[in-house]
C-alpha positions as CSV (number, residue, x, y, z in Angstrom):
1,X,-78.2,-122.6,-19.9
2,X,-74.7,-122.5,-20.8
3,X,-75.3,-125.8,-23.7
4,X,-77.8,-122.8,-25.1
5,X,-75.1,-120.6,-25.6
6,X,-73.2,-120.3,-28.6
7,X,-69.6,-122.0,-28.5
8,X,-67.8,-119.4,-30.3
9,X,-66.7,-115.8,-29.2
10,X,-68.2,-114.5,-32.5
11,X,-71.3,-116.1,-32.5
12,X,-71.5,-114.9,-28.7
13,X,-71.0,-111.4,-30.4
14,X,-73.5,-111.6,-33.1
15,X,-76.4,-112.9,-30.3
16,X,-75.4,-109.9,-28.4
17,X,-75.8,-107.2,-30.9
18,X,-79.1,-109.3,-32.0
19,X,-80.3,-109.4,-28.3
20,X,-79.6,-105.4,-27.9
21,X,-81.2,-104.4,-30.7
22,X,-84.2,-106.3,-30.1
23,X,-84.2,-104.9,-26.5
24,X,-84.0,-101.1,-27.8
25,X,-86.4,-101.4,-30.0
26,X,-88.8,-103.2,-27.9
27,X,-88.0,-101.1,-24.4
28,X,-86.2,-97.8,-25.9
29,X,-86.0,-96.9,-22.1
30,X,-84.2,-100.0,-20.9
31,X,-82.2,-100.0,-23.9
32,X,-80.4,-96.4,-22.9
33,X,-80.5,-97.3,-19.9
34,X,-77.3,-100.4,-21.0
35,X,-75.2,-97.2,-21.8
36,X,-72.7,-97.0,-18.5
37,X,-72.4,-100.8,-19.6
38,X,-71.2,-100.3,-22.8
39,X,-69.0,-96.9,-21.9
40,X,-67.4,-99.6,-19.6
41,X,-66.6,-102.2,-21.8
42,X,-65.1,-99.7,-23.9
43,X,-63.1,-98.1,-21.3
44,X,-62.0,-101.6,-19.9
45,X,-60.3,-102.1,-23.8
46,X,-58.7,-98.6,-23.9
47,X,-57.0,-99.5,-20.6
48,X,-55.0,-102.2,-22.5
49,X,-54.5,-100.5,-26.1
50,X,-51.7,-98.5,-24.7
51,X,-49.7,-101.2,-23.4
52,X,-50.4,-103.7,-26.5
53,X,-49.5,-100.9,-28.9
54,X,-45.9,-100.1,-27.0
55,X,-45.2,-103.4,-26.1
56,X,-45.7,-104.2,-29.7
57,X,-44.5,-101.6,-31.7
58,X,-41.2,-101.1,-29.2
59,X,-40.0,-104.9,-29.8
60,X,-41.3,-104.4,-33.6
61,X,-39.0,-102.4,-34.2
62,X,-36.2,-104.0,-31.7
63,X,-36.4,-107.3,-33.4
64,X,-35.4,-105.8,-37.2
65,X,-32.7,-104.9,-35.9
66,X,-31.5,-103.1,-38.9
67,X,-33.6,-99.9,-38.5
68,X,-33.0,-99.0,-42.1
69,X,-36.1,-102.1,-42.9
70,X,-38.1,-100.5,-39.7
71,X,-37.7,-97.1,-41.6
72,X,-38.6,-98.5,-45.3
73,X,-41.5,-100.6,-43.8
74,X,-43.0,-96.9,-41.8
75,X,-42.3,-95.5,-45.3
76,X,-44.1,-98.0,-47.1
77,X,-46.8,-98.2,-44.8
78,X,-47.1,-94.4,-44.9
79,X,-47.4,-93.8,-48.3
80,X,-50.2,-96.9,-49.1
81,X,-52.2,-95.3,-46.3
82,X,-52.4,-91.9,-48.5
83,X,-52.5,-93.4,-51.3
84,X,-55.6,-95.2,-50.7
85,X,-57.4,-93.1,-48.6
86,X,-56.9,-90.8,-51.3
87,X,-59.2,-93.0,-53.1
88,X,-61.7,-93.0,-50.2
89,X,-61.8,-89.6,-50.4
90,X,-62.3,-89.0,-54.0
91,X,-64.3,-91.8,-54.2
92,X,-66.8,-90.7,-51.6
93,X,-67.2,-87.4,-53.7
94,X,-67.8,-89.0,-56.9
95,X,-70.8,-90.8,-55.5
96,X,-72.1,-87.9,-53.6
97,X,-72.0,-85.9,-56.9
98,X,-73.4,-88.7,-58.8
99,X,-76.5,-89.3,-56.2
100,X,-76.9,-86.4,-54.6
101,X,-78.2,-87.3,-51.3
102,X,-79.2,-83.7,-50.1
103,X,-80.7,-82.3,-53.3
104,X,-84.2,-81.4,-52.3
105,X,-83.9,-82.1,-48.7
106,X,-85.4,-79.0,-46.8
107,X,-83.3,-78.4,-43.7
108,X,-86.0,-76.6,-41.8
109,X,-88.1,-79.1,-41.4
110,X,-85.1,-81.7,-40.0
111,X,-84.4,-81.4,-36.5
112,X,-82.0,-79.2,-35.2
113,X,-80.7,-80.6,-32.0
114,X,-77.4,-78.5,-30.3
115,X,-74.0,-79.4,-32.2
116,X,-72.2,-76.4,-29.6
117,X,-69.5,-79.8,-27.8
118,X,-68.6,-80.8,-31.4
119,X,-68.0,-77.1,-33.1
120,X,-65.8,-76.5,-29.9
121,X,-64.0,-79.6,-29.8
122,X,-63.1,-78.7,-33.5
123,X,-62.3,-75.7,-32.8
124,X,-59.8,-77.1,-30.2
125,X,-58.0,-79.5,-32.4
126,X,-56.5,-75.7,-33.9
127,X,-56.8,-76.9,-37.8
128,X,-54.1,-78.3,-39.3
129,X,-51.3,-76.8,-37.4
130,X,-53.2,-78.2,-34.2
131,X,-52.9,-81.7,-35.9
132,X,-49.2,-81.7,-37.3
133,X,-48.3,-80.3,-33.7
134,X,-50.7,-82.4,-31.7
135,X,-48.8,-85.8,-32.9
136,X,-46.2,-85.1,-30.5
137,X,-47.1,-85.4,-26.9
138,X,-46.1,-83.2,-24.1
139,X,-44.8,-86.3,-22.0
140,X,-44.9,-90.2,-22.1
141,X,-47.0,-90.3,-19.6
142,X,-49.9,-87.8,-21.0
143,X,-49.9,-89.9,-23.9
144,X,-51.0,-93.4,-22.1
145,X,-52.9,-90.9,-19.9
146,X,-55.4,-89.6,-22.0
147,X,-55.1,-93.0,-24.4
148,X,-54.1,-91.0,-28.1
149,X,-53.0,-93.9,-30.3
150,X,-51.0,-91.6,-32.4
151,X,-49.1,-90.1,-29.4
152,X,-48.8,-93.4,-28.4
153,X,-47.0,-94.7,-31.1
154,X,-45.0,-91.6,-31.5
155,X,-43.5,-92.8,-28.0
156,X,-43.2,-96.2,-29.2
157,X,-41.4,-95.5,-32.1
158,X,-38.8,-93.7,-30.0
159,X,-38.0,-96.2,-27.7
160,X,-38.2,-99.3,-29.9
161,X,-35.5,-97.3,-32.0
162,X,-33.2,-96.3,-28.8
163,X,-33.7,-100.2,-27.7
164,X,-33.0,-101.2,-31.6
165,X,-29.7,-99.3,-31.3
166,X,-28.0,-101.0,-28.2
167,X,-27.2,-104.0,-29.8
168,X,-26.8,-107.2,-27.8
169,X,-26.9,-104.8,-24.6
170,X,-30.4,-104.5,-25.0
171,X,-31.6,-108.2,-25.1
172,X,-32.5,-108.6,-21.8
173,X,-34.9,-105.8,-21.9
174,X,-36.1,-106.8,-24.8
175,X,-37.0,-110.3,-23.0
176,X,-38.4,-109.1,-20.2
177,X,-40.6,-106.7,-22.3
178,X,-41.8,-110.0,-24.1
179,X,-42.4,-111.1,-20.6
180,X,-44.9,-108.4,-20.2
181,X,-46.4,-108.3,-23.2
182,X,-47.6,-111.8,-22.8
183,X,-49.0,-111.0,-19.6
184,X,-50.8,-108.0,-21.7
185,X,-52.3,-110.6,-23.8
186,X,-53.6,-112.3,-21.6
187,X,-55.0,-109.5,-19.9
188,X,-56.9,-108.4,-23.2
189,X,-58.2,-112.4,-22.9
190,X,-59.8,-111.4,-20.2
191,X,-61.3,-108.4,-21.2
192,X,-62.4,-110.2,-24.0
193,X,-65.2,-112.6,-22.1
194,X,-66.8,-109.5,-21.3
195,X,-66.9,-108.3,-25.3
196,X,-71.1,-109.7,-25.5
197,X,-72.3,-107.9,-22.8
198,X,-70.2,-104.9,-23.9
199,X,-71.5,-105.1,-27.5
200,X,-75.2,-106.0,-26.3
201,X,-75.4,-102.8,-24.3
202,X,-73.8,-100.4,-26.7
203,X,-76.6,-101.9,-29.8
204,X,-79.2,-101.8,-27.2
205,X,-78.2,-97.8,-25.9
206,X,-78.1,-97.1,-29.7
207,X,-81.1,-98.3,-31.1
208,X,-83.1,-97.3,-27.7
209,X,-82.0,-93.0,-28.6
210,X,-82.2,-93.2,-31.7
211,X,-84.6,-95.1,-32.9
212,X,-85.6,-96.1,-36.5
213,X,-87.2,-93.1,-36.6
214,X,-84.2,-91.0,-37.3
215,X,-83.1,-92.7,-39.9
216,X,-86.2,-91.5,-42.3
217,X,-85.3,-88.2,-43.1
218,X,-81.7,-89.3,-44.0
219,X,-82.0,-92.6,-45.4
220,X,-81.0,-91.6,-48.7
221,X,-77.7,-90.4,-47.6
222,X,-77.3,-93.8,-44.6
223,X,-77.8,-95.8,-47.7
224,X,-75.7,-94.1,-50.3
225,X,-72.6,-94.1,-47.2
226,X,-73.4,-97.6,-46.9
227,X,-73.0,-98.4,-50.7
228,X,-69.9,-96.8,-51.0
229,X,-68.5,-98.4,-48.4
230,X,-69.4,-101.8,-49.5
231,X,-68.0,-100.8,-53.1
232,X,-64.5,-99.9,-51.4
233,X,-64.0,-102.6,-49.4
234,X,-64.9,-105.4,-53.0
235,X,-64.0,-103.4,-55.3
236,X,-60.6,-100.6,-54.0
237,X,-59.3,-103.0,-51.6
238,X,-60.7,-105.8,-53.8
239,X,-58.1,-104.8,-56.0
240,X,-55.8,-104.6,-54.1
241,X,-56.1,-108.0,-51.9
242,X,-56.0,-109.3,-55.8
243,X,-52.8,-107.9,-57.0
244,X,-50.7,-109.0,-54.2
245,X,-52.6,-112.1,-54.2
246,X,-54.8,-113.0,-51.1
247,X,-58.5,-113.5,-50.5
248,X,-59.9,-110.2,-49.0
249,X,-62.9,-112.9,-48.1
250,X,-60.5,-115.6,-46.4
251,X,-59.0,-112.2,-44.6
252,X,-62.5,-111.3,-43.9
253,X,-63.6,-114.4,-42.3
254,X,-60.7,-114.4,-39.9
255,X,-61.4,-111.6,-38.5
256,X,-65.0,-111.7,-38.5
257,X,-64.9,-111.7,-34.7
258,X,-63.3,-108.4,-34.2
259,X,-65.8,-107.4,-37.3
260,X,-68.4,-108.3,-35.1
261,X,-66.8,-106.4,-31.9
262,X,-66.6,-103.3,-33.7
263,X,-70.1,-103.4,-34.8
264,X,-71.4,-104.0,-31.9
265,X,-69.3,-101.1,-30.0
266,X,-69.4,-98.6,-33.2
267,X,-65.3,-98.5,-32.2
268,X,-62.9,-99.8,-33.9
269,X,-60.4,-99.2,-31.5
270,X,-62.2,-101.8,-29.6
271,X,-60.7,-104.2,-31.5
272,X,-57.4,-103.7,-31.8
273,X,-55.7,-105.1,-29.3
274,X,-57.4,-108.8,-31.2
275,X,-56.9,-107.3,-34.4
276,X,-52.6,-107.8,-34.0
277,X,-52.8,-111.3,-33.0
278,X,-55.2,-112.2,-35.6
279,X,-52.9,-110.9,-38.3
280,X,-49.8,-112.4,-37.0
281,X,-52.4,-116.1,-37.1
282,X,-53.1,-115.3,-40.5
283,X,-49.1,-115.0,-41.2
284,X,-48.3,-111.5,-41.2
285,X,-44.6,-111.1,-38.9
286,X,-45.1,-110.1,-35.8
287,X,-42.7,-106.7,-36.4
288,X,-44.4,-105.9,-39.3
289,X,-48.0,-106.1,-37.6
290,X,-46.9,-104.2,-34.8
291,X,-45.9,-100.9,-36.9
292,X,-48.6,-100.9,-39.4
293,X,-51.6,-101.6,-36.9
294,X,-51.4,-99.0,-34.7
295,X,-49.8,-96.3,-37.5
296,X,-53.0,-97.0,-39.3
297,X,-55.5,-96.1,-36.5
298,X,-54.5,-92.9,-37.1
299,X,-53.3,-92.6,-40.9
300,X,-55.6,-95.2,-42.8
301,X,-58.7,-94.6,-42.0
302,X,-60.7,-95.7,-44.8
303,X,-64.2,-95.9,-43.6
304,X,-63.6,-92.1,-42.1
305,X,-62.7,-90.6,-45.3
306,X,-65.6,-91.4,-47.4
307,X,-68.0,-90.8,-44.5
308,X,-66.7,-87.1,-44.5
309,X,-66.4,-86.6,-47.9
310,X,-70.3,-87.6,-48.5
311,X,-71.3,-85.7,-45.6
312,X,-69.4,-82.2,-46.5
313,X,-71.2,-82.7,-50.1
314,X,-74.6,-83.7,-48.5
315,X,-74.4,-80.6,-46.5
316,X,-73.1,-78.4,-49.2
317,X,-76.7,-80.0,-51.3
318,X,-78.8,-79.3,-48.8
319,X,-78.2,-75.9,-48.0
320,X,-78.1,-74.8,-51.5
321,X,-74.2,-74.1,-51.8
322,X,-73.2,-75.0,-55.3
323,X,-69.2,-76.0,-55.2
324,X,-67.6,-76.2,-58.5
325,X,-64.7,-78.8,-59.0
326,X,-61.6,-76.3,-57.9
327,X,-63.5,-75.9,-54.5
328,X,-64.2,-79.3,-54.2
329,X,-60.8,-80.1,-55.0
330,X,-60.1,-77.9,-52.0
331,X,-62.4,-79.6,-49.5
332,X,-60.3,-83.3,-50.8
333,X,-57.3,-81.5,-50.0
334,X,-58.5,-80.3,-46.5
335,X,-59.8,-84.0,-45.4
336,X,-56.6,-85.4,-46.3
337,X,-55.2,-83.3,-43.5
338,X,-57.8,-82.8,-41.2
339,X,-59.0,-87.1,-42.0
340,X,-55.6,-88.0,-40.1
341,X,-56.7,-86.7,-37.2
342,X,-59.4,-88.7,-36.8
343,X,-58.9,-91.5,-34.0
344,X,-61.0,-95.0,-34.0
345,X,-63.2,-93.6,-30.9
346,X,-66.9,-93.2,-31.3
347,X,-67.9,-89.9,-32.1
348,X,-64.4,-88.4,-33.2
349,X,-65.3,-88.4,-37.1
350,X,-68.2,-85.8,-36.5
351,X,-65.8,-83.9,-34.2
352,X,-63.2,-84.0,-37.7
353,X,-66.1,-83.0,-39.8
354,X,-66.9,-79.9,-37.8
355,X,-63.1,-79.1,-38.0
356,X,-62.8,-79.9,-41.8
357,X,-65.9,-77.4,-42.3
358,X,-64.7,-74.6,-40.4
359,X,-61.0,-74.7,-42.3
360,X,-63.0,-74.6,-45.9
361,X,-65.5,-71.9,-45.1
362,X,-67.7,-72.9,-48.0
363,X,-70.2,-75.1,-46.5
364,X,-72.4,-74.1,-43.4
365,X,-71.3,-75.5,-39.8
366,X,-74.5,-75.5,-38.9
367,X,-75.3,-78.2,-41.0
368,X,-73.7,-80.5,-38.5
369,X,-77.2,-80.7,-37.2
370,X,-78.6,-82.4,-40.2
371,X,-76.3,-84.9,-40.0
372,X,-75.9,-85.5,-36.0
373,X,-79.1,-87.8,-36.2
374,X,-77.6,-90.8,-38.0
375,X,-74.2,-90.2,-37.1
376,X,-74.1,-92.9,-34.6
377,X,-75.9,-95.3,-37.2
378,X,-73.1,-94.6,-39.7
379,X,-69.8,-94.7,-36.8
380,X,-70.4,-98.3,-36.8
381,X,-69.8,-98.8,-40.9
382,X,-66.9,-96.0,-40.6
383,X,-65.5,-98.1,-37.7
384,X,-65.9,-101.8,-39.6
385,X,-64.2,-100.0,-43.1
386,X,-61.7,-98.9,-40.7
387,X,-60.7,-101.9,-39.5
388,X,-61.0,-103.9,-42.9
389,X,-58.4,-101.2,-44.4
390,X,-56.0,-101.7,-41.9
391,X,-56.3,-105.7,-41.6
392,X,-55.6,-105.2,-45.7
393,X,-52.7,-102.7,-45.3
394,X,-50.5,-105.1,-42.8
395,X,-50.8,-108.0,-45.2
396,X,-50.0,-105.6,-48.0
397,X,-46.5,-104.1,-46.4
398,X,-46.0,-107.6,-45.1
399,X,-46.1,-109.2,-48.3
400,X,-43.8,-106.2,-49.9
401,X,-41.2,-106.9,-47.4
402,X,-41.2,-110.8,-47.3
403,X,-42.9,-111.3,-44.2
404,X,-45.6,-113.5,-45.0
405,X,-46.1,-116.8,-44.0
406,X,-47.4,-118.0,-47.3
407,X,-47.7,-121.7,-45.5
408,X,-49.8,-120.1,-42.6
409,X,-52.2,-118.1,-44.5
410,X,-52.9,-121.5,-46.9
411,X,-53.8,-123.7,-43.6
412,X,-55.9,-121.5,-42.6
413,X,-58.3,-122.4,-45.9
414,X,-58.8,-126.0,-44.7
415,X,-59.2,-124.7,-41.0
416,X,-62.9,-125.0,-39.4
417,X,-64.6,-122.4,-37.8
418,X,-64.0,-122.2,-34.1
419,X,-61.0,-123.6,-33.8
420,X,-57.9,-122.4,-32.5
421,X,-57.9,-119.1,-34.9
422,X,-61.4,-118.4,-32.9
423,X,-59.9,-117.6,-29.8
424,X,-57.2,-114.9,-28.5
425,X,-53.5,-115.6,-28.8
426,X,-50.8,-113.4,-28.3
427,X,-48.5,-112.8,-30.5
428,X,-46.7,-116.0,-31.5
429,X,-49.0,-117.7,-29.0
């Protein structure tokens, strides 16, 4: 049996996704019963996300020594995030206006599932003010206990600045933390041994629960969203890669294992620990990756941005709400803020959609029920684009800082599949 199994982690995850989809289609009850296994794997990954982000950011800032350099990297990343996510939002609005996926749809003929838990979650966010106040945690322990990536980034940045300001006196602490980081990445490697099992269970549950029939009434929206995301990746991000002189295809090939893991689990957060090490292997300096990638998981969600803008217009079109150009620009402005509140966890994009509809007050909130049936299938596309966008952002910022190893990048072109880059290594390992 071991000889029959694929040798590379990427191929194993792909096989697991295929088998999971077959189980969900042939035996839906068995697929639904796999949900606890999928949840257990995602929880395992979330268990190590906090320590990975903390060690990477603290050591990244401390390693720069020059706090102005760290601030410059952070500012470049935030500017890049805002520009690219705004382009993603605008692209979603333009495509939805051109294709009009909600036109001619009769909301009364579609199933109307209960969306109370999503609207309640949106109410807890408290709109824009809630998002802004949410950035700063009430305590460092609380941020790690709840696994909030954005709050962990804030805590880690403060500790990193503090360690950097200690100068030579903090060298011993930095070396100790570096050893802890090695331990954390070894734990990540152990957790990722179960990635095929987690991907199998998650895909089996998705197909078994929702089935292909759930896609038929909303197939037009699903196809439009997928096509728009493909256009964004190979159009917008492709132009960005061309401008900064690196191959987007080579980058996607390099992180294909992480992309497949995201496809199986529908969560970009599941690949965060591995993505950091993979980008360093691609040529990005450790300090830059440690700052850009974790921040990108809260501020650079390109796939979520496209989905949100298209979903809002889809619901408006379905309910015959004709939004003027001014109203659509207002929706764009609200989305520029609310989209920053979406984390890389499955289902969070739907809560942000609810909060956006509540904030704009021009599109019926009950329209959430129209897209709930296909949201799970679109969450995979969102997570894939989010991961790709953050990988591109890390390379762009690294190149702009002169923190990109061109020799290491060039060597990847001749590296055979399944070589050293196929597995997970700790940064610098």
